[in-house]
C-alpha positions in Angstrom: 104.1 -158.6 5.4 100.8 -158.5 7.3 100.2 -155.1 8.9 102.5 -153.3 6.5 100.9 -149.9 7.1 101.3 -150.1 10.9 104.1 -148.5 13.0 106.6 -151.3 12.6 105.3 -152.4 9.2 106.0 -149.1 7.6 109.6 -149.1 8.8 110.1 -152.8 7.9 108.7 -152.6 4.4 110.8 -149.5 3.7 114.0 -151.4 4.7 113.0 -154.5 2.8 112.2 -152.4 -0.4 115.8 -151.0 -0.2 117.2 -154.5 -0.5 115.8 -154.7 -4.0 115.7 -158.5 -4.5 112.6 -159.3 -2.4 109.1 -159.5 -3.7 107.0 -158.0 -0.9 103.3 -158.9 -0.6 101.7 -156.2 1.5 98.6 -157.4 3.5 96.3 -155.2 5.6 92.9 -153.7 5.7 94.2 -150.7 3.8 94.4 -152.8 0.7 91.2 -154.7 1.2 92.4 -157.7 3.1 90.7 -158.4 6.5 92.8 -161.3 7.9 90.5 -161.7 10.9 87.8 -163.1 8.7 87.7 -166.5 7.1 88.4 -165.3 3.6 90.1 -167.5 1.1 93.7 -166.3 0.5 94.6 -169.3 -1.7 96.1 -167.1 -4.4 98.9 -165.9 -2.2 102.3 -167.5 -2.7 105.1 -166.7 -0.4 108.2 -168.1 1.3 108.1 -166.1 4.5 105.1 -164.7 6.5 105.8 -161.8 8.9 102.8 -161.1 11.2 102.7 -157.4 12.3 99.0 -157.2 12.0 96.3 -156.9 14.7 95.0 -154.5 17.3 97.4 -152.7 19.7 97.1 -150.6 22.8 96.6 -151.5 26.5 94.0 -148.8 27.3 92.1 -149.6 24.0 92.1 -153.3 24.9 90.3 -152.7 28.2 87.6 -150.8 26.3 87.0 -153.5 23.7 88.5 -156.7 25.0 86.4 -159.0 22.9 87.5 -157.3 19.7 91.2 -157.7 20.7 90.9 -161.4 21.5 89.0 -162.2 18.3 91.0 -160.0 15.9 94.5 -160.9 17.1 93.8 -164.6 17.4 92.0 -165.1 14.1 94.5 -162.9 12.2 97.3 -165.1 13.5 95.4 -168.3 12.7 94.6 -167.3 9.1 98.3 -166.2 8.5 99.5 -169.5 9.8 97.2 -171.2 7.4 98.8 -169.2 4.5 102.3 -170.2 5.7 101.4 -173.8 6.0 99.8 -173.9 2.5 103.0 -172.4 1.1 105.5 -174.4 3.3 106.6 -171.0 4.4 108.4 -169.9 7.5 106.5 -167.7 10.0 107.7 -164.7 12.0 105.3 -163.6 14.8 105.9 -160.2 16.3 104.4 -160.4 19.7 104.7 -158.0 22.6 105.8 -157.6 26.3 104.0 -160.6 27.9 105.6 -160.9 31.4 103.5 -158.7 33.6 105.1 -157.6 36.9 108.6 -159.2 36.6 109.6 -162.0 39.0 113.3 -161.2 38.3 115.4 -158.9 36.3 116.6 -158.8 33.5 113.7 -160.8 32.0 114.7 -163.8 29.8 112.6 -166.0 27.6 112.2 -168.6 30.5 110.2 -166.1 32.6 106.6 -166.9 33.2 104.2 -165.2 30.8 101.2 -163.3 32.3 98.3 -161.7 30.6 98.1 -158.5 32.6 95.7 -156.9 30.2 93.5 -158.0 27.2 96.2 -156.9 24.7 98.9 -158.9 26.3 96.6 -161.9 26.8 95.6 -161.8 23.1 99.3 -161.9 22.2 99.9 -164.9 24.6 97.0 -166.8 23.0 98.4 -166.0 19.5 101.8 -167.2 20.6 100.3 -170.4 21.8 98.7 -170.9 18.4 102.1 -170.4 16.7 103.8 -172.8 19.1 101.1 -175.5 18.4 101.5 -175.0 14.6 105.3 -175.2 14.8 105.2 -178.4 16.9 102.4 -180.2 15.1 103.1 -179.2 11.5 106.9 -178.9 11.9 106.8 -175.3 10.6 109.7 -172.9 11.1 108.3 -170.4 13.5 110.1 -167.5 15.2 108.3 -165.5 17.9 109.8 -162.1 18.7 108.8 -160.3 21.9 109.7 -156.6 21.7 109.7 -154.5 24.8 108.5 -150.8 24.7 108.9 -149.5 21.2 109.5 -145.9 20.2 110.2 -144.0 17.0 108.9 -141.9 14.2 105.2 -142.6 13.8 102.2 -140.6 12.4 100.3 -141.1 15.6 102.1 -139.8 18.7 100.7 -142.4 21.0 104.0 -143.3 22.6 105.3 -141.6 25.7 108.5 -140.4 24.1 106.7 -139.1 21.0 104.1 -137.3 23.2 106.8 -135.6 25.3 108.7 -134.4 22.3 105.4 -133.1 20.7 104.6 -131.4 24.0 108.0 -129.6 24.0 107.5 -128.4 20.4 103.8 -127.5 20.4 103.5 -126.5 24.0 100.7 -129.0 24.5 100.3 -131.1 27.6 101.2 -134.7 28.2 99.5 -136.7 30.9 101.8 -139.0 32.8 100.6 -141.7 35.2 103.9 -142.4 36.9 107.1 -140.3 36.7 109.3 -143.0 38.2 108.1 -146.3 36.7 110.8 -147.6 34.3 110.6 -149.2 30.9 113.0 -150.8 28.5 112.7 -148.6 25.4 113.6 -150.1 22.0 114.1 -148.0 18.9 111.9 -149.2 16.1 114.9 -149.3 13.7 116.7 -151.7 16.0 113.6 -154.0 16.0 113.4 -153.8 12.2 117.1 -154.8 11.9 116.4 -157.8 14.1 113.4 -158.9 12.0 115.5 -158.6 8.8 118.2 -160.8 10.4 115.5 -163.4 11.2 114.3 -163.2 7.6 117.8 -163.7 6.3 118.8 -166.5 8.8 115.6 -168.1 10.2 116.1 -171.4 12.0 114.2 -174.5 10.9 112.4 -174.9 14.2 110.5 -173.1 16.9 112.3 -170.2 18.6 111.2 -167.5 21.0 113.2 -164.3 21.6 113.1 -161.2 23.7 114.3 -158.0 22.0 115.0 -154.8 23.9 117.8 -152.4 24.8 118.8 -154.1 28.0 118.3 -150.9 30.0 115.3 -149.2 31.6 114.5 -145.5 32.0 111.8 -143.6 33.8 109.5 -140.9 32.4 111.5 -138.4 34.6 114.7 -139.4 32.9 113.2 -139.0 29.5 111.9 -135.6 30.4 115.4 -134.6 31.6 117.0 -135.8 28.3 114.5 -134.0 26.1 114.7 -130.8 28.2 118.4 -130.5 27.4 117.4 -130.0 23.8 114.0 -128.4 24.0 113.1 -126.7 27.3 109.8 -126.2 29.0 108.0 -129.5 28.4 104.4 -129.4 29.5 103.2 -132.4 31.4 100.9 -133.2 34.3 101.0 -136.2 36.6 97.7 -137.9 37.4 97.0 -140.6 40.0 93.9 -141.9 38.3 94.1 -145.7 38.5 96.8 -145.7 41.1 100.4 -146.6 40.3 101.2 -148.5 37.2 101.2 -152.3 37.6 104.7 -152.7 36.3 107.3 -150.5 38.1 110.4 -151.7 36.1 111.3 -154.1 33.3 114.6 -154.8 31.7 115.0 -157.1 28.7 117.6 -159.9 28.6 118.3 -159.8 24.9 121.4 -162.1 25.1 119.8 -165.1 23.3 118.8 -163.1 20.3 122.1 -161.2 20.3 124.0 -164.5 20.3 121.9 -166.3 17.6 121.7 -163.3 15.2 124.7 -161.1 16.1 122.3 -158.3 16.9 122.9 -155.4 19.2 120.8 -152.2 19.7 122.4 -149.2 18.0 120.3 -146.5 19.6 
Protein backbone atom coordinates (compact mmCIF):
# COMPACT_ATOMS: atom_id res chain seq x y z
CA UNK A 1 0.00 0.00 0.00
CA UNK A 2 1.73 3.14 -1.25
CA UNK A 3 0.69 6.26 0.62
CA UNK A 4 -0.44 4.29 3.68
CA UNK A 5 -0.25 7.34 5.98
CA UNK A 6 -2.51 9.52 3.81
CA UNK A 7 -6.22 10.19 4.23
CA UNK A 8 -7.48 7.09 2.40
CA UNK A 9 -4.36 5.06 3.19
CA UNK A 10 -4.91 5.25 6.95
CA UNK A 11 -8.49 4.03 6.64
CA UNK A 12 -7.58 1.31 4.13
CA UNK A 13 -4.66 -0.17 6.09
CA UNK A 14 -6.78 -0.24 9.25
CA UNK A 15 -9.46 -2.28 7.45
CA UNK A 16 -6.91 -4.56 5.79
CA UNK A 17 -5.20 -5.17 9.15
CA UNK A 18 -8.53 -6.27 10.59
CA UNK A 19 -8.76 -9.05 7.99
CA UNK A 20 -5.74 -10.67 9.63
CA UNK A 21 -4.51 -12.88 6.78
CA UNK A 22 -2.87 -10.19 4.63
CA UNK A 23 0.77 -9.18 4.81
CA UNK A 24 0.71 -5.42 4.25
CA UNK A 25 3.85 -3.65 3.04
CA UNK A 26 3.44 0.06 3.92
CA UNK A 27 5.25 2.43 1.55
CA UNK A 28 5.52 6.19 1.96
CA UNK A 29 7.99 8.93 2.74
CA UNK A 30 7.20 8.47 6.43
CA UNK A 31 9.09 5.17 6.42
CA UNK A 32 11.91 6.40 4.22
CA UNK A 33 10.62 5.43 0.78
CA UNK A 34 10.48 8.22 -1.79
CA UNK A 35 8.71 6.56 -4.69
CA UNK A 36 9.15 9.58 -6.95
CA UNK A 37 12.89 8.99 -7.22
CA UNK A 38 14.59 6.22 -9.17
CA UNK A 39 15.51 4.14 -6.14
CA UNK A 40 15.86 0.40 -6.46
CA UNK A 41 12.94 -1.37 -4.78
CA UNK A 42 13.99 -4.82 -5.99
CA UNK A 43 13.69 -6.33 -2.51
CA UNK A 44 9.93 -5.77 -2.40
CA UNK A 45 7.81 -8.85 -3.08
CA UNK A 46 4.06 -8.48 -3.43
CA UNK A 47 0.94 -9.78 -5.15
CA UNK A 48 -1.04 -6.52 -5.30
CA UNK A 49 0.06 -2.88 -5.48
CA UNK A 50 -2.39 -0.19 -4.33
CA UNK A 51 -1.31 3.33 -5.32
CA UNK A 52 -2.65 5.94 -2.91
CA UNK A 53 0.53 8.00 -2.94
CA UNK A 54 1.31 11.34 -4.50
CA UNK A 55 0.46 14.99 -3.99
CA UNK A 56 -3.14 16.15 -3.61
CA UNK A 57 -4.99 19.46 -3.61
CA UNK A 58 -6.23 21.72 -6.39
CA UNK A 59 -5.12 25.03 -4.85
CA UNK A 60 -1.72 23.57 -3.92
CA UNK A 61 -1.27 22.25 -7.47
CA UNK A 62 -1.63 25.75 -8.95
CA UNK A 63 1.12 26.97 -6.61
CA UNK A 64 3.56 24.18 -7.50
CA UNK A 65 2.41 22.59 -10.77
CA UNK A 66 5.82 21.19 -11.74
CA UNK A 67 6.07 19.37 -8.43
CA UNK A 68 2.65 17.78 -8.95
CA UNK A 69 3.37 16.59 -12.49
CA UNK A 70 6.75 15.10 -11.59
CA UNK A 71 5.83 13.55 -8.24
CA UNK A 72 2.53 11.94 -9.24
CA UNK A 73 3.77 10.66 -12.60
CA UNK A 74 7.10 9.26 -11.38
CA UNK A 75 5.53 7.69 -8.29
CA UNK A 76 3.05 5.84 -10.49
CA UNK A 77 5.79 4.78 -12.89
CA UNK A 78 7.99 3.32 -10.14
CA UNK A 79 5.06 1.48 -8.56
CA UNK A 80 4.12 0.00 -11.93
CA UNK A 81 7.71 -1.24 -12.23
CA UNK A 82 7.37 -2.97 -8.85
CA UNK A 83 4.09 -4.58 -9.93
CA UNK A 84 5.54 -5.74 -13.23
CA UNK A 85 8.61 -7.27 -11.55
CA UNK A 86 6.37 -9.24 -9.19
CA UNK A 87 3.69 -10.13 -11.77
CA UNK A 88 1.37 -8.32 -9.38
CA UNK A 89 -1.96 -6.67 -10.09
CA UNK A 90 -2.20 -2.89 -9.82
CA UNK A 91 -4.90 -0.67 -8.31
CA UNK A 92 -4.60 3.03 -9.16
CA UNK A 93 -6.65 5.43 -7.03
CA UNK A 94 -7.15 8.42 -9.30
CA UNK A 95 -9.47 11.39 -8.80
CA UNK A 96 -12.27 13.38 -10.43
CA UNK A 97 -10.91 13.97 -13.96
CA UNK A 98 -13.93 15.23 -15.94
CA UNK A 99 -13.88 19.02 -15.58
CA UNK A 100 -17.18 20.77 -16.25
CA UNK A 101 -19.55 17.88 -17.07
CA UNK A 102 -20.91 17.54 -20.59
CA UNK A 103 -23.79 15.43 -19.23
CA UNK A 104 -25.07 14.05 -15.93
CA UNK A 105 -24.64 11.62 -14.29
CA UNK A 106 -21.01 11.17 -15.35
CA UNK A 107 -20.02 7.69 -16.51
CA UNK A 108 -16.61 6.29 -17.44
CA UNK A 109 -17.13 7.11 -21.15
CA UNK A 110 -17.21 10.85 -20.42
CA UNK A 111 -14.26 12.81 -21.83
CA UNK A 112 -11.48 13.46 -19.33
CA UNK A 113 -10.29 17.04 -18.91
CA UNK A 114 -7.37 18.35 -16.91
CA UNK A 115 -9.00 21.43 -15.42
CA UNK A 116 -6.10 21.98 -12.97
CA UNK A 117 -2.54 20.61 -12.52
CA UNK A 118 -3.71 18.08 -9.93
CA UNK A 119 -6.33 16.57 -12.25
CA UNK A 120 -3.93 16.72 -15.20
CA UNK A 121 -1.24 14.86 -13.24
CA UNK A 122 -3.82 12.18 -12.43
CA UNK A 123 -4.81 11.87 -16.10
CA UNK A 124 -1.16 11.44 -17.10
CA UNK A 125 -0.72 8.80 -14.39
CA UNK A 126 -3.83 7.01 -15.64
CA UNK A 127 -2.44 7.00 -19.18
CA UNK A 128 0.73 5.38 -17.87
CA UNK A 129 -1.35 2.68 -16.14
CA UNK A 130 -3.35 2.08 -19.31
CA UNK A 131 -0.17 1.73 -21.39
CA UNK A 132 1.35 -0.75 -18.92
CA UNK A 133 -1.87 -2.77 -18.80
CA UNK A 134 -2.10 -2.99 -22.58
CA UNK A 135 1.58 -3.57 -23.37
CA UNK A 136 2.57 -5.86 -20.50
CA UNK A 137 -0.85 -7.51 -20.09
CA UNK A 138 -0.97 -6.47 -16.44
CA UNK A 139 -4.20 -6.56 -14.41
CA UNK A 140 -4.85 -2.87 -13.75
CA UNK A 141 -7.88 -1.28 -12.10
CA UNK A 142 -8.26 2.51 -12.10
CA UNK A 143 -10.72 3.91 -9.55
CA UNK A 144 -11.91 7.50 -9.93
CA UNK A 145 -13.41 8.69 -6.62
CA UNK A 146 -15.54 11.82 -6.58
CA UNK A 147 -15.35 14.30 -3.65
CA UNK A 148 -14.20 12.46 -0.55
CA UNK A 149 -14.99 13.33 3.04
CA UNK A 150 -14.40 11.67 6.40
CA UNK A 151 -12.34 11.67 9.56
CA UNK A 152 -8.89 13.08 8.88
CA UNK A 153 -6.24 14.82 10.99
CA UNK A 154 -6.17 17.77 8.59
CA UNK A 155 -9.54 19.47 8.18
CA UNK A 156 -8.93 20.48 4.57
CA UNK A 157 -12.28 19.21 3.26
CA UNK A 158 -15.36 21.44 3.18
CA UNK A 159 -17.52 19.18 5.37
CA UNK A 160 -14.75 18.80 7.96
CA UNK A 161 -14.10 22.55 7.93
CA UNK A 162 -17.76 23.36 8.50
CA UNK A 163 -18.07 20.90 11.38
CA UNK A 164 -14.90 22.32 12.93
CA UNK A 165 -16.30 25.84 12.51
CA UNK A 166 -19.48 24.83 14.31
CA UNK A 167 -17.55 23.28 17.22
CA UNK A 168 -14.73 25.81 17.65
CA UNK A 169 -16.58 28.93 16.43
CA UNK A 170 -13.86 29.50 13.82
CA UNK A 171 -14.65 30.75 10.33
CA UNK A 172 -14.80 28.79 7.07
CA UNK A 173 -14.38 30.54 3.72
CA UNK A 174 -16.74 29.31 1.01
CA UNK A 175 -16.32 30.20 -2.66
CA UNK A 176 -19.79 29.18 -3.82
CA UNK A 177 -22.78 28.30 -1.64
CA UNK A 178 -24.71 26.72 -4.48
CA UNK A 179 -22.16 24.73 -6.50
CA UNK A 180 -22.90 21.03 -5.99
CA UNK A 181 -20.58 18.07 -5.48
CA UNK A 182 -21.02 14.32 -5.25
CA UNK A 183 -19.65 13.56 -1.76
CA UNK A 184 -18.31 10.06 -1.05
CA UNK A 185 -17.68 8.81 2.49
CA UNK A 186 -14.10 7.51 2.78
CA UNK A 187 -15.33 4.26 4.36
CA UNK A 188 -17.41 3.52 1.26
CA UNK A 189 -14.36 4.07 -0.95
CA UNK A 190 -12.27 1.78 1.26
CA UNK A 191 -14.92 -0.93 1.02
CA UNK A 192 -14.79 -0.58 -2.76
CA UNK A 193 -10.99 -0.85 -2.85
CA UNK A 194 -11.11 -4.00 -0.70
CA UNK A 195 -13.67 -5.53 -3.05
CA UNK A 196 -11.25 -4.92 -5.94
CA UNK A 197 -8.40 -6.47 -3.91
CA UNK A 198 -10.56 -9.55 -3.32
CA UNK A 199 -11.95 -9.85 -6.86
CA UNK A 200 -9.71 -7.94 -9.29
CA UNK A 201 -10.27 -8.72 -12.94
CA UNK A 202 -7.38 -9.98 -15.13
CA UNK A 203 -7.55 -7.01 -17.49
CA UNK A 204 -7.72 -3.21 -17.63
CA UNK A 205 -10.79 -1.70 -15.98
CA UNK A 206 -11.74 1.90 -15.14
CA UNK A 207 -14.46 2.77 -12.63
CA UNK A 208 -16.15 5.84 -11.21
CA UNK A 209 -17.06 5.65 -7.56
CA UNK A 210 -19.35 8.16 -5.84
CA UNK A 211 -22.64 8.43 -4.00
CA UNK A 212 -24.77 9.13 -7.08
CA UNK A 213 -26.17 12.34 -5.56
CA UNK A 214 -24.90 15.92 -5.36
CA UNK A 215 -25.23 18.51 -2.60
CA UNK A 216 -24.38 22.19 -2.29
CA UNK A 217 -22.48 23.88 0.51
CA UNK A 218 -25.77 25.49 1.52
CA UNK A 219 -27.37 22.05 1.95
CA UNK A 220 -24.40 20.82 4.01
CA UNK A 221 -24.62 23.89 6.28
CA UNK A 222 -28.34 23.26 6.81
CA UNK A 223 -27.71 19.62 7.73
CA UNK A 224 -24.92 20.42 10.20
CA UNK A 225 -26.96 23.28 11.69
CA UNK A 226 -29.68 20.84 12.76
CA UNK A 227 -27.11 19.28 15.13
CA UNK A 228 -24.77 22.18 15.94
CA UNK A 229 -26.17 25.69 15.44
CA UNK A 230 -24.35 28.88 14.57
CA UNK A 231 -21.82 27.77 11.96
CA UNK A 232 -19.40 30.57 11.16
CA UNK A 233 -18.66 30.99 7.48
CA UNK A 234 -18.10 33.72 4.94
CA UNK A 235 -18.63 33.71 1.19
CA UNK A 236 -15.92 35.19 -1.01
CA UNK A 237 -16.08 35.99 -4.72
CA UNK A 238 -12.30 35.82 -5.19
CA UNK A 239 -11.64 34.00 -8.44
CA UNK A 240 -15.28 34.19 -9.53
CA UNK A 241 -17.62 31.24 -9.50
CA UNK A 242 -16.24 27.73 -9.30
CA UNK A 243 -15.50 26.11 -12.66
CA UNK A 244 -17.73 23.12 -11.91
CA UNK A 245 -21.28 23.94 -10.83
CA UNK A 246 -22.52 20.38 -10.43
CA UNK A 247 -21.24 16.83 -10.79
CA UNK A 248 -23.04 13.54 -10.18
CA UNK A 249 -21.30 10.17 -10.35
CA UNK A 250 -22.70 7.28 -12.34
CA UNK A 251 -21.43 4.41 -10.19
CA UNK A 252 -23.53 1.73 -11.90
CA UNK A 253 -20.60 -0.07 -13.56
CA UNK A 254 -18.66 -0.48 -10.31
CA UNK A 255 -21.84 -1.42 -8.44
CA UNK A 256 -22.63 -4.12 -11.01
CA UNK A 257 -19.14 -5.61 -11.18
CA UNK A 258 -18.46 -5.64 -7.43
CA UNK A 259 -21.91 -5.61 -5.79
CA UNK A 260 -20.98 -2.32 -4.14
CA UNK A 261 -23.36 0.39 -2.92
CA UNK A 262 -22.55 3.44 -0.77
CA UNK A 263 -23.75 2.92 2.82
CA UNK A 264 -23.43 6.55 3.95
